[in-house]
C-alpha positions in Angstrom: 197.8 169.4 36.3 194.9 170.5 38.4 194.1 173.2 35.8 193.8 170.7 32.9 191.6 168.3 34.9 189.3 171.2 36.0 189.1 172.7 32.4 188.2 169.2 31.3 185.5 169.1 34.0 184.0 172.5 32.9 184.2 171.2 29.1 182.5 168.0 30.1 179.7 169.8 32.0 179.3 172.1 29.1 178.9 169.4 26.4 176.7 167.2 28.6 174.2 170.2 28.9 174.6 170.7 25.2 173.9 167.1 24.6 170.9 167.2 26.7 169.4 170.3 25.2 169.9 168.8 21.7 168.1 165.7 22.7 165.2 167.5 24.5 165.2 170.7 22.3 161.4 171.1 22.2 161.0 171.1 26.1 164.0 173.3 26.5 162.8 175.8 24.0 159.3 175.8 25.7 160.9 176.3 29.1 163.1 179.1 27.8 160.2 180.9 26.1 158.0 180.6 29.3 160.9 181.8 31.6 162.0 184.6 29.4 158.5 185.9 29.0 158.1 185.7 32.9 161.5 187.3 33.6 160.7 190.2 31.1 157.4 190.9 33.0 159.2 190.9 36.3 162.7 192.3 35.1 162.4 195.3 37.7 161.0 193.1 40.5 164.1 191.2 41.5 162.5 190.0 44.8 159.7 188.4 42.8 162.0 186.7 40.4 164.0 185.5 43.5 160.9 184.4 45.1 159.8 182.5 42.0 163.3 180.8 41.6 163.1 179.7 45.2 159.6 178.3 44.8 160.8 176.3 41.6 163.8 175.1 43.6 162.0 174.1 46.7 159.0 172.6 44.9 161.3 170.6 42.7 163.3 169.3 45.7 160.3 168.2 47.9 157.8 167.1 45.2 159.9 165.7 42.4 162.3 164.1 44.7 159.9 161.2 45.4 159.2 160.2 41.8 161.8 157.6 41.7 163.9 158.9 38.7 161.0 159.9 36.5 161.7 163.4 37.3 165.2 163.8 35.7 164.1 165.7 32.8 161.7 167.9 34.8 164.6 168.5 37.3 166.8 169.6 34.5 164.4 172.0 33.1 163.5 173.3 36.5 167.4 173.9 37.0 167.5 175.6 33.6 164.7 177.9 34.8 166.5 178.6 38.0 169.8 179.3 36.0 167.9 181.9 33.7 166.3 183.6 36.7 169.7 183.9 38.4 171.1 185.6 35.1 168.2 188.0 34.9 168.7 188.7 38.6 172.5 189.5 37.9 171.5 191.8 35.1 169.4 194.0 37.3 172.2 194.6 39.6 174.3 197.9 39.4 177.5 196.7 38.5 179.5 197.4 35.4 178.1 195.7 32.3 181.6 194.2 31.7 181.3 192.1 35.0 177.8 191.1 34.1 178.8 189.7 30.8 181.8 187.9 32.2 179.8 186.5 34.9 176.7 185.3 33.0 177.9 181.8 32.2 179.2 181.3 35.8 176.0 182.6 37.3 173.9 180.5 35.1 176.0 177.2 35.9 175.7 178.2 39.6 171.9 178.6 39.5 171.6 175.5 37.4 173.6 173.5 39.7 171.7 174.9 42.7 168.5 173.8 41.0 170.0 170.2 40.7 171.1 170.0 44.3 168.4 168.6 46.4 168.8 171.1 49.4 165.6 173.0 49.9 167.2 176.2 51.0 165.8 179.4 49.5 169.3 180.8 48.2 167.6 182.6 45.4 165.4 184.6 47.8 168.4 185.5 49.9 170.5 186.7 46.9 167.4 188.7 45.7 166.9 190.4 49.1 170.5 191.2 49.2 170.6 192.8 45.7 168.9 195.7 47.3 172.2 196.7 48.9 174.9 198.4 46.8 177.7 196.4 48.3 176.1 193.1 47.5 175.8 194.2 43.9 179.4 194.6 43.6 180.1 191.3 45.5 177.7 189.6 43.0 179.7 191.2 40.2 183.1 190.1 41.5 182.5 186.9 43.5 181.6 184.4 40.7 184.8 185.0 38.8 186.9 185.0 42.1 185.0 181.9 43.3 185.8 180.1 40.0 189.4 180.9 40.4 189.6 179.8 43.9 187.7 176.5 43.2 190.2 175.7 40.4 193.2 176.6 42.6 192.2 174.9 45.8 189.9 172.1 44.4 192.8 170.2 43.5 193.1 167.4 40.8 191.4 164.9 43.1 188.0 166.8 43.2 188.0 167.6 39.6 188.9 164.0 38.6 186.2 162.7 41.0 183.5 165.0 39.5 184.6 164.0 35.9 184.3 160.4 36.9 180.8 161.0 38.2 179.9 162.8 35.0 181.2 160.0 32.8 179.3 157.3 34.9 175.9 159.3 34.6 176.3 159.8 30.8 
């Protein structure tokens, strides 16, 4: 029962994001092009990517938080950029490519969600600094998948049902 409700939550998040991306395709395309260009320039400089993602997150939380709802499209675009930066940071780690491919959607959603949350903590910078250590590279390769399994197992149907209800109300 819990697994079905949590799978519905993940599908609902995916399709809501897809709906947003289709409705705002030009701004999403421009954001992806700009972020991909910056990420390709800084591909080897993980700390710079992390610093840029943290700057985007903190500035989005502080500056755009006081716009009274006008910043929702901008917040989603900033979160998209943070998710892409997190994926590029994952791809610079030294773990096996299979772990990278499996964790790309999970890490993107984690970065996207972190960009949406209005907590100005530089988590991207912390992850970027920790990527210099080999054990952290392997943990980042394994933890997203294990975290998803634990979330699905321990979240229970109540939390997934509650999140589904919130997404239905917002859409």
